[in-house]
Structures are given as C-alpha cells and as structure tokens.
C-alpha positions as CSV (number, residue, x, y, z in Angstrom):
1,X,-28.9,-23.1,-4.1
2,X,-31.0,-21.9,-7.0
3,X,-34.5,-23.3,-6.7
4,X,-36.7,-24.1,-9.7
5,X,-39.9,-23.4,-7.7
6,X,-41.2,-22.7,-4.2
7,X,-43.9,-25.0,-2.8
8,X,-46.1,-24.2,0.2
9,X,-46.8,-27.7,1.4
10,X,-49.9,-28.0,3.8
11,X,-49.7,-31.5,5.2
12,X,-49.6,-33.7,8.2
13,X,-46.0,-34.1,9.2
14,X,-46.6,-35.5,12.6
15,X,-46.5,-32.3,14.6
16,X,-48.8,-32.5,17.7
17,X,-49.3,-36.3,17.2
18,X,-48.1,-38.8,19.8
19,X,-45.5,-41.2,18.3
20,X,-47.7,-44.3,18.4
21,X,-50.3,-42.6,16.3
22,X,-48.0,-41.5,13.5
23,X,-48.7,-43.7,10.5
24,X,-48.4,-43.9,6.7
25,X,-50.1,-40.6,6.0
26,X,-47.4,-38.6,7.9
27,X,-44.6,-40.8,6.4
28,X,-45.9,-40.3,2.9
29,X,-46.0,-36.5,3.3
30,X,-42.4,-36.5,4.5
31,X,-41.4,-38.6,1.5
32,X,-43.0,-36.1,-0.8
33,X,-41.1,-33.2,0.8
34,X,-37.8,-35.2,0.4
35,X,-38.4,-35.8,-3.3
36,X,-39.2,-32.2,-4.0
37,X,-36.2,-31.0,-2.1
38,X,-33.9,-33.4,-3.8
39,X,-35.1,-32.0,-7.1
40,X,-34.4,-28.3,-6.2
41,X,-37.8,-27.3,-5.1
42,X,-38.0,-25.0,-2.1
43,X,-40.5,-26.6,0.3
44,X,-42.2,-24.3,2.9
45,X,-43.9,-26.6,5.4
46,X,-47.3,-25.6,6.8
47,X,-48.4,-28.1,9.4
48,X,-51.9,-29.4,9.5
49,X,-53.5,-28.6,12.9
50,X,-54.4,-31.6,15.0
51,X,-57.6,-32.0,17.1
52,X,-56.5,-33.3,20.5
53,X,-59.8,-33.1,22.3
54,X,-60.3,-29.4,22.7
55,X,-62.4,-28.1,19.8
56,X,-62.0,-24.4,20.6
57,X,-58.2,-24.7,20.7
58,X,-58.3,-26.6,17.4
59,X,-60.4,-23.9,15.6
60,X,-58.0,-21.2,16.9
61,X,-55.1,-23.2,15.5
62,X,-57.0,-23.5,12.2
63,X,-57.6,-19.8,12.0
64,X,-54.0,-18.9,12.7
65,X,-52.8,-21.5,10.2
66,X,-55.0,-19.9,7.6
67,X,-53.5,-16.5,8.4
68,X,-50.1,-17.9,8.1
69,X,-51.0,-19.3,4.8
70,X,-52.1,-15.9,3.5
71,X,-48.7,-14.5,4.8
72,X,-46.8,-17.2,3.0
73,X,-48.7,-16.8,-0.3
74,X,-48.2,-13.0,-0.2
75,X,-44.5,-13.4,0.6
76,X,-43.9,-16.1,-2.1
77,X,-45.8,-14.7,-5.0
78,X,-44.8,-17.4,-7.5
79,X,-45.2,-20.4,-5.2
80,X,-47.5,-23.4,-5.7
81,X,-49.8,-24.5,-2.9
82,X,-49.7,-28.3,-2.4
83,X,-52.4,-29.6,-0.1
84,X,-52.2,-33.2,1.3
85,X,-56.0,-33.5,1.5
86,X,-57.8,-35.5,4.2
87,X,-61.3,-34.2,3.2
88,X,-64.1,-35.4,5.5
89,X,-64.6,-32.9,8.3
90,X,-61.6,-30.9,7.2
91,X,-62.8,-30.5,3.6
92,X,-64.2,-27.1,4.3
93,X,-60.9,-25.9,5.7
94,X,-59.0,-27.3,2.7
95,X,-61.5,-25.7,0.3
96,X,-61.0,-22.3,2.0
97,X,-57.2,-22.6,1.6
98,X,-57.6,-23.5,-2.1
99,X,-59.9,-20.5,-2.8
100,X,-57.5,-18.2,-0.8
101,X,-54.6,-19.3,-3.0
102,X,-56.6,-19.0,-6.2
103,X,-57.7,-15.4,-5.3
104,X,-54.1,-14.5,-4.7
105,X,-53.1,-15.9,-8.1
106,X,-51.4,-19.1,-7.0
107,X,-51.7,-22.6,-8.6
108,X,-52.9,-25.5,-6.4
109,X,-52.1,-29.2,-6.3
110,X,-54.6,-31.2,-4.3
111,X,-53.3,-34.6,-3.2
112,X,-56.0,-37.1,-2.0
113,X,-54.6,-39.1,0.9
114,X,-56.0,-42.0,2.9
115,X,-58.9,-44.2,2.0
116,X,-62.6,-44.1,2.6
117,X,-63.3,-41.1,0.3
118,X,-66.0,-42.7,-1.8
119,X,-67.8,-44.4,1.1
120,X,-67.7,-41.2,3.1
121,X,-69.0,-39.2,0.1
122,X,-72.0,-41.6,-0.3
123,X,-73.0,-41.0,3.4
124,X,-73.0,-37.2,3.2
125,X,-75.4,-34.5,2.0
126,X,-75.6,-32.5,-1.2
127,X,-73.7,-29.5,0.3
128,X,-70.7,-31.7,1.0
129,X,-70.9,-33.3,-2.5
130,X,-70.9,-29.8,-4.0
131,X,-67.9,-28.7,-1.9
132,X,-65.9,-31.8,-2.8
133,X,-66.6,-31.3,-6.5
134,X,-65.6,-27.6,-6.3
135,X,-62.4,-28.6,-4.4
136,X,-61.4,-30.8,-7.3
137,X,-62.5,-28.3,-9.9
138,X,-60.7,-25.4,-8.3
139,X,-57.4,-27.3,-8.1
140,X,-54.9,-27.1,-11.1
141,X,-53.8,-30.7,-10.5
142,X,-55.2,-33.6,-8.5
143,X,-53.1,-36.5,-7.2
144,X,-54.7,-39.7,-6.1
145,X,-53.1,-42.1,-3.7
146,X,-55.2,-45.0,-5.1
147,X,-56.1,-45.8,-8.7
148,X,-59.6,-46.4,-7.5
149,X,-60.2,-42.7,-7.0
150,X,-59.3,-41.6,-10.6
151,X,-62.7,-42.3,-12.2
152,X,-64.5,-41.0,-9.1
153,X,-62.7,-37.6,-9.3
154,X,-63.6,-37.3,-13.0
155,X,-67.2,-38.4,-12.5
156,X,-68.0,-35.7,-9.9
157,X,-65.9,-32.9,-11.1
158,X,-65.0,-33.5,-14.8
159,X,-61.3,-33.1,-13.7
160,X,-58.5,-35.4,-14.8
161,X,-56.3,-36.7,-12.0
162,X,-53.0,-38.6,-11.7
163,X,-52.0,-41.7,-9.7
164,X,-49.5,-40.9,-7.0
165,X,-49.1,-43.9,-4.7
166,X,-47.0,-44.4,-1.6
167,X,-43.6,-45.8,-2.6
168,X,-40.2,-47.0,-1.3
169,X,-37.1,-44.8,-1.5
170,X,-34.6,-46.3,-3.9
171,X,-32.0,-46.6,-1.1
172,X,-34.5,-48.9,0.8
173,X,-34.3,-51.5,-2.0
174,X,-30.6,-51.1,-2.7
175,X,-29.6,-51.9,0.8
176,X,-31.7,-55.0,1.4
177,X,-31.4,-58.6,0.5
178,X,-34.9,-59.7,-0.5
179,X,-34.3,-63.3,-1.7
180,X,-36.4,-65.5,0.7
181,X,-36.7,-69.2,1.4
182,X,-39.0,-71.1,3.7
183,X,-37.5,-72.4,6.9
184,X,-38.6,-74.9,9.6
185,X,-40.2,-72.1,11.6
186,X,-42.6,-70.0,9.5
187,X,-42.6,-66.3,10.5
188,X,-45.8,-64.3,10.4
189,X,-45.3,-60.6,11.0
190,X,-47.1,-57.3,11.3
191,X,-45.5,-53.9,11.7
192,X,-47.3,-50.6,12.1
193,X,-49.7,-49.3,14.7
194,X,-50.8,-52.1,17.1
195,X,-54.4,-51.0,17.4
196,X,-57.8,-52.8,17.3
197,X,-58.6,-51.6,13.7
198,X,-55.6,-53.5,12.4
199,X,-57.2,-56.7,13.9
200,X,-54.2,-58.0,15.8
201,X,-56.5,-60.5,17.5
202,X,-57.3,-62.0,14.1
203,X,-53.5,-62.4,13.5
204,X,-53.2,-64.4,16.7
205,X,-56.1,-66.6,15.7
206,X,-54.5,-67.2,12.3
207,X,-51.3,-68.3,14.1
208,X,-53.3,-70.7,16.3
209,X,-55.1,-72.2,13.3
210,X,-51.8,-72.8,11.4
211,X,-50.3,-74.5,14.4
212,X,-53.3,-76.7,14.6
213,X,-52.7,-77.7,11.0
214,X,-49.2,-78.8,12.0
215,X,-47.3,-75.7,10.8
216,X,-44.5,-74.7,13.1
217,X,-44.8,-70.9,13.1
218,X,-44.6,-67.7,15.2
219,X,-45.9,-64.1,15.0
220,X,-43.8,-61.0,15.3
221,X,-45.7,-57.8,16.2
222,X,-43.7,-54.6,15.7
223,X,-45.1,-51.2,16.7
224,X,-46.5,-49.1,19.5
225,X,-49.5,-50.2,21.5
226,X,-51.5,-49.2,24.6
227,X,-51.2,-51.1,27.8
228,X,-54.9,-51.9,27.7
229,X,-54.8,-53.4,24.3
230,X,-51.6,-55.3,25.1
231,X,-53.3,-57.1,28.0
232,X,-56.4,-57.8,25.9
233,X,-54.2,-59.6,23.3
234,X,-52.2,-61.4,26.0
235,X,-55.5,-62.8,27.3
236,X,-56.4,-64.1,23.8
237,X,-52.9,-65.7,23.6
238,X,-53.5,-67.6,26.8
239,X,-56.9,-68.8,25.7
240,X,-55.2,-70.2,22.5
241,X,-52.3,-71.8,24.4
242,X,-49.8,-69.4,23.0
243,X,-46.8,-68.0,25.0
244,X,-44.3,-65.3,24.5
245,X,-42.1,-67.5,22.3
246,X,-45.0,-67.9,19.9
247,X,-46.1,-64.2,19.8
248,X,-43.5,-61.5,20.4
249,X,-44.3,-57.9,21.0
250,X,-41.3,-55.8,19.9
251,X,-42.6,-52.3,20.5
252,X,-41.8,-49.3,18.3
253,X,-38.6,-49.7,16.3
254,X,-37.1,-48.1,13.3
255,X,-36.9,-50.1,10.0
256,X,-33.1,-50.3,10.4
257,X,-33.5,-52.1,13.7
258,X,-36.4,-54.4,12.8
259,X,-35.3,-55.4,9.3
260,X,-33.3,-58.3,10.6
261,X,-36.6,-59.7,12.0
262,X,-38.2,-59.3,8.6
263,X,-35.3,-61.2,7.0
264,X,-36.3,-64.3,9.0
265,X,-40.0,-63.9,8.5
266,X,-42.1,-65.0,5.5
267,X,-45.7,-63.7,5.6
268,X,-47.0,-60.2,6.3
269,X,-50.5,-60.6,7.7
270,X,-52.8,-57.6,7.3
271,X,-56.5,-58.1,8.1
272,X,-57.1,-54.4,8.6
273,X,-60.6,-52.9,8.8
274,X,-59.3,-49.4,9.4
275,X,-62.0,-47.1,8.3
276,X,-59.6,-44.8,6.5
277,X,-57.1,-47.4,5.3
278,X,-55.5,-46.0,2.2
279,X,-52.1,-47.0,0.8
280,X,-50.4,-48.6,3.7
281,X,-46.7,-47.8,4.0
282,X,-46.2,-51.0,6.0
283,X,-47.7,-53.1,3.2
284,X,-45.5,-51.5,0.6
285,X,-42.4,-52.1,2.7
286,X,-43.4,-55.7,3.5
287,X,-43.9,-56.5,-0.2
288,X,-40.6,-54.7,-1.0
289,X,-38.8,-57.0,1.5
290,X,-40.1,-60.1,-0.2
291,X,-42.7,-61.0,2.3
292,X,-45.8,-62.7,0.9
293,X,-48.6,-60.4,2.0
294,X,-52.1,-61.8,2.8
295,X,-54.4,-58.9,3.2
296,X,-58.0,-57.7,3.7
297,X,-59.8,-55.8,0.9
298,X,-59.6,-52.5,3.0
299,X,-58.2,-49.4,1.4
300,X,-56.1,-49.9,-1.7
301,X,-54.7,-53.3,-0.5
302,X,-56.0,-55.2,-3.6
303,X,-54.4,-52.9,-6.2
304,X,-51.1,-52.7,-4.2
305,X,-50.7,-56.5,-3.8
306,X,-51.9,-57.1,-7.4
307,X,-52.9,-60.8,-6.7
308,X,-56.5,-61.6,-5.9
309,X,-55.4,-64.9,-4.3
310,X,-53.8,-63.0,-1.5
311,X,-56.8,-60.8,-0.7
312,X,-59.6,-61.8,1.7
313,X,-63.0,-60.1,2.0
314,X,-63.5,-59.8,5.7
315,X,-61.6,-60.9,8.8
316,X,-62.3,-64.6,9.1
317,X,-59.0,-66.1,10.4
318,X,-59.7,-69.4,8.8
319,X,-59.6,-67.9,5.3
320,X,-56.2,-66.3,6.0
321,X,-54.8,-69.4,7.5
322,X,-56.0,-71.5,4.5
323,X,-54.3,-69.2,2.0
324,X,-51.0,-69.4,3.9
325,X,-51.3,-73.1,4.5
326,X,-52.0,-73.7,0.8
327,X,-48.9,-71.6,-0.3
328,X,-46.6,-73.5,2.0
329,X,-47.9,-77.0,1.0
330,X,-47.8,-76.2,-2.7
331,X,-44.2,-75.0,-2.5
332,X,-45.2,-71.6,-4.1
333,X,-43.7,-69.3,-1.5
334,X,-40.5,-68.5,-3.3
335,X,-42.3,-67.8,-6.6
336,X,-44.8,-65.4,-4.8
337,X,-42.0,-63.7,-2.8
338,X,-40.0,-63.0,-6.0
339,X,-43.2,-61.7,-7.7
340,X,-43.8,-59.4,-4.8
341,X,-40.3,-57.8,-5.1
342,X,-40.8,-57.4,-8.9
343,X,-44.1,-55.7,-8.4
344,X,-42.6,-53.1,-6.1
345,X,-39.6,-52.5,-8.5
346,X,-42.0,-51.9,-11.4
347,X,-44.6,-49.7,-9.7
348,X,-43.8,-48.4,-6.2
349,X,-40.2,-47.0,-6.1
350,X,-39.0,-43.5,-5.7
351,X,-37.5,-43.3,-9.2
352,X,-40.8,-44.3,-10.8
353,X,-43.3,-42.5,-8.7
354,X,-41.3,-39.3,-8.2
355,X,-41.0,-39.0,-12.0
356,X,-44.8,-38.8,-12.2
357,X,-44.8,-36.2,-9.4
358,X,-42.2,-34.0,-11.1
359,X,-44.1,-34.2,-14.4
360,X,-47.1,-32.8,-12.7
361,X,-45.0,-30.0,-11.2
362,X,-43.3,-29.2,-14.5
363,X,-46.6,-28.9,-16.3
364,X,-47.4,-26.0,-14.0
C-alpha cells in the first residue's frame, strides 16, 4: 500500500494497564489510529509508559521510550509526531519529545486528552505554566477533546486549536436500533469502570428514591470492579432494601454483548466526580444508543449532552431522581431520546470528526 504520510503516534493504547483500568482515553487513541490507517496513513505506535508503583522502573521506561522516539524520527524523516497529551506530571516528558522532534525537523500535533487541565493549571507554579504554554507554542497543531479548552489554549499561548472530540464509529450507529419507548420497568444503566469516582453508590440511591416515588425500576451496572468495592455497594443495597433483581452487576463485557441490555434500558446515569473526567466514551455511546443521559457537570459532560436540564451540579441523588421522575411523568422520554440520537449524528460520528482530523493532517 502507498501511504500518504507516516505518523509516529505516542499515546496510551492500554499496554501495561490492567483491563479494569482501561477507559475512554485508551479507546479514543485506538480510534484515532484506526481512522488514520483507514485513510492511508502509516501509523507507528509508540506506547506511553505506565507507572505501576516503581518510580525507578518507570523513569527507565521513559528514558528508553525517548531513545526509541529518536530512532523512529531519524528512520522516518518525513513523519509527523502525534502526541496524545496527558500533561500534568508527564508534561515535561511530552515537552521533551516535542522539542526533540522539532530539532530533528519534524512537525508535531499535540492532542489534549482527558479533563481537569484548567483546574490543574491554576494549582501549579509559574514554571509549569511556562512549560505548558511552550508545549502549545512548539506544536504545529493542537487538538482539544473539549470545546472548553480552545479559548484556554489561545489565552496562554496565542495558538489556535481545533476541536477533536471522542466519537462513535459509523458502523456503531448503522448496526443499532435506537428507537426507544418507556416500559413498565424503567431501566437505569451505567457502563464503564465501576470505581468510587464514578459514584456508583449515588446511582443506587437514585434507584431507591425513584422506587419510593412509585416508579418500577432497576439498575444495570456493566464494567469491571474490585471485590472490596463490590461488597461496599452490596452493603448499601441491603440498607436500602434492594436485592440482586433490583441492581445487577454484569461485570466486564464487550459492547456487542451488553447492547441487548441497553436496548431494554432507558436512562444512563452518570454522577461522576472523576478528577480527570474528560469526554467519556461511555456517555457518547449511551447517547448514541438513545438513552436519556442524566449527568454531573464533570469534564465535558455538559457540552456533550447539550441540554442543561439533564446536567446536575454535584452528586445529590435527589436531584437526579427528580429529573428522571419529571421526564417520566411529563411523557417527554421519547422526545429526549430522539434528540439524543440526533445530537450524536450531527456532532460525534466518525465521518464528521475524522473529517476534521484529516483536514488538520492535510494542512501539514
């Protein structure tokens, strides 16, 4: 195959990460690789080192990854370096890689992944501020996962940036029936990492409050979890009079296997307070499946959902329950479900988002 360009892609692809910790960041990087390869770009993967407790081993990995980058840059003289940036503590490593590429005559795309960048920036010192600004200024192109970052990038670096959100592959939408109706048993669902930062306990409380209001409903939890957290949640269920028929733990499953569950469910509940919540893949997939998503204001949730009525500041279960109850009683579920599907189709599909990505590459 004749390639139009070679890309050295430094990103988190999941190497060295336990399966239950692999999330939207890794999935997003893999999607980017797929889009580039489908459009005749030769992608040379360079895995981001992972800190698994031993700092010395981590820094050794970082050093050898940097040496490997130099080798790849010298071997592929006309390649572009694409960095999926996670800034924070690894900003200095990313900046070193960018400067290395620039010295060797390569162009660089810096893609800002995950959330919390602005909050983190405000907590740090002037040296960090200067390094982040120079990271942006040294890059040829900057991609922002959230629209919220575009004015921030320009403010601190004077550099223009482009919106590059997470998205659904076109085949995902083509293969799924997303027309939903309410049933006698309302399904709440969450799929993703079952961890405390996603506030699974809040979801259980929401279910309990809805049942107290006379709503027949259940909660499906799909994703990996630790044994310790599982028993903590089971204790909360018992305290609220909920059994296994009310809250079901499905464990880790592929979308192909758990999609039939989503077909029967109605509301995606997402009261996350994840410190680095960015553009959640689960949220995008839930909206794409026609689920009405009631979310916290963490990360880019508000701009993804595009409906302030469905966004809650904080984690008060009563507020989430009230929104869901109001939608059911006012018979607006089908309208909101259809609007969710339309929002995905107009903003967060492979054909729309990949076009923006390819325009950035073509400009280089």
